[in-house]
N, C-alpha and C positions, 0 to 999 in steps of 0.2 A: 504493500499499499504506499502512496506517496506520503511524504512527511509535510505536515502543515507548518507554516512560518512559526505559529506558537509553540509546537511540538519542538521544532529545532532550538528555539531560543531557551526553552526549559531544559532540553536535554544538554545543550552546550553549557548553560550555567551550571547545572549538576556535574558535569564533566570537569569544568574548570575548578569547581570547588574540590572535587576528589583529587585533583592534580596536586593539591597541597601535601598529599601523602605519597608522591611518586618515589621519594627516596627510600621508601620502605614497602611499596606495593606497586603492582603492575595494575594499571587502570586501563579500561576499555569503554568504547561507546558506540554501539551498532555494528561492531564487528561480529562475525558468526563465530560462535562457540560450538564445537563438535566435541562429543563425548564417546561416540561410537567409531571406532576405526574401521569397522567393517560395514558401517551403515551410514554414509555421509548425509542421509536424510534426517538422522538425529541430530537436529541443530537448532539453536536459537540465537537472536541478535539482540541482547538486553540493551536498553538505552544507557545503561552504565553497569559496570561490573568490576569487582576488586578481588585480586589475588595477593594476599599478604606474603611477606617473606622475600621479596626480590624487587630491586629498582625497577622502575617503569622503563621499558624500552620499546621502540617501534615495532609493530608486529601487524600483519595483513589480517590473520585469522587466529583463533584460539584452539589448540587441540588439547584435550585434557590429559590424554595418554602421555604428552610431552611435558605440559606445564602444570598439571594438577587442576582441580576444578576450582572456579572462583568461589570464596567464601560468602559473596556479596552480590546480589544482583538488583537492580532497580527497573522497573517497568513505569513509564509514564503513560498512562492508559488513554488511548485513542478511542474514537467512536467506533472502530472496528474491534479494538480488543474488548470493550465493554459488554460485548455479546456474551451472555453467561456460558454457552456451549464454548465458543473460543477461548474464553478465559480459563475454562476448566481444562482444555486440552493443554494450554500453556502452562497452567500450574502443574499438570502431570509431566510436562517436559523438564520443568524444573527441579521437580522431584527426582527425576532420573539423572539430571546433571549433578546434582549433589550439592546445591548450595546450602550454607547454613543459615542464611537470612535473605528473604525475598521481600522486597518492598514495592508496593503499587501506589502510585499517586495518579489520583483521576481529578484533573482540573475542572472537569464538567460535572462532578458530583456534587451533591449539596454540601454545604459547610457542616462538618463534623462527620462526613463520610468520605472525605477525599484521600486519606491515608489509611492504608491497610499493610499488616506486616505479618510475615510467616517466619516461624523459627523451626529448625530441624531438631525434632525431639524423638527419640528412640526410632531413629530412621525415617520417620514421616515428617512432611512439612505440616505444622499446626498454626492456624491462624492465632494471633495474639489479641488481646483486648487493647483497643487504642482509645484513649480519652483526650479530648481537647485538641486533637490534631497534633499531639506531641508523643513520641515514643522512643525509647532508647535504641541507638544503633550499636548492638552488641558487638559486631565485628570490630568496629573502629572505636569502641568505648566512647561514643559520642551521643547526640540526640538528634533524631528527625523532628523537624518543625515545618509547619506550613506558615509561611509568611509572604506578604507582598514583596514583589521583586521584578526588575527589569520591565517596568510598566504594565505588569500583570497583578490582578487582586491576589492571586495565590501561586505560590511557586514552592517546590520541595527544596529545603536546605538543610544543612547540618549546623549544629551548635554545640558549643562546649558546655553549655547549661541547660538545664531542663526547660527552662522558661524561654530559651531562644535569645536571651539578651546579648550573649556573645556569640555571634554567627562565625563560622569558619569562612575566610574571605577568599574571593578569587584573586589572583595575581592583580588584576586591574584595580578591584576594590582595596586590596592592600597598599598598592602604590598611591591610589587617592588619599587614603588614611595617613600615609606617611607625608605626602605633600601637605595635606591639611595640617598635621601636627607641626611640621616645618613652618607653615604660615603662621601659625599661632605662636610658636616659639620666637619667630622673627618679629611678630608684633609686640609681644611681651618684652623682648630685648629693646625695641624701639621705644616703648612706653618708659621702660627703666632708664634707658639713656636720656630721654626727655626731661624724666624726673631729676636725675642727677644734675643736667644742665641747668634746669630751674633752680634746684637747691644751690648750686654754686653761684649763680647769678644773684640769688637772694643774699648769700652769704657776702659776695663782694659788695653788694649796695649797703649791708649792714656795717661792713668794715670801713666803706667810704664815709658813711654817716658817722660813725664813732670818731674817725680821724678828723673830720670836719668839726665835731663838737670840741675835740681835745683842742684844736687849733683856735677855736672861739673862745674857749675857757683860758688858753695860755695867752691870747691876745688881750 
């Protein structure tokens, strides 16, 4: 199915967020993931996936018999995927693939129903209870949150705190944050220099006044 522009923007945002962990994890986005060397039809193309324990490198597709199964996979649910039968089939494939955590974000769903998460428990993928569109990301020891982003009313992000107050930033967001911090530092330095200059001028005026008073008294 063709990718909508909104799906592209949300998938790209999530990929850039996950790239923050590229020093310790391989990160994929829409590459085919194969788990049966004898049956190439057994494959998926998650919107994002993570395999821990190795730095990220370029790859065209992912073969689990060479690289291992991704621990984490994310699906941004499209209108096509939202069909219950299609999603059931896809969930079965993720079970075969062997992911430990599966996340589905449905931007078209009603608020409170947009985030769903499954955990591998005793060999099965079991859906967890999600409250307030917040839920732990067990693979990365972080938190999934649904917040406004990139001009959209709701997007899937990772946060370092359960309330989503401290988001994991994309490189562009981090650069903007550093630039803003530098701007504030420069402004603070400018105000400090102006205050010191005003204090020196005031002191110099006071000294001049005292000298003039001394001359007057001496005269």
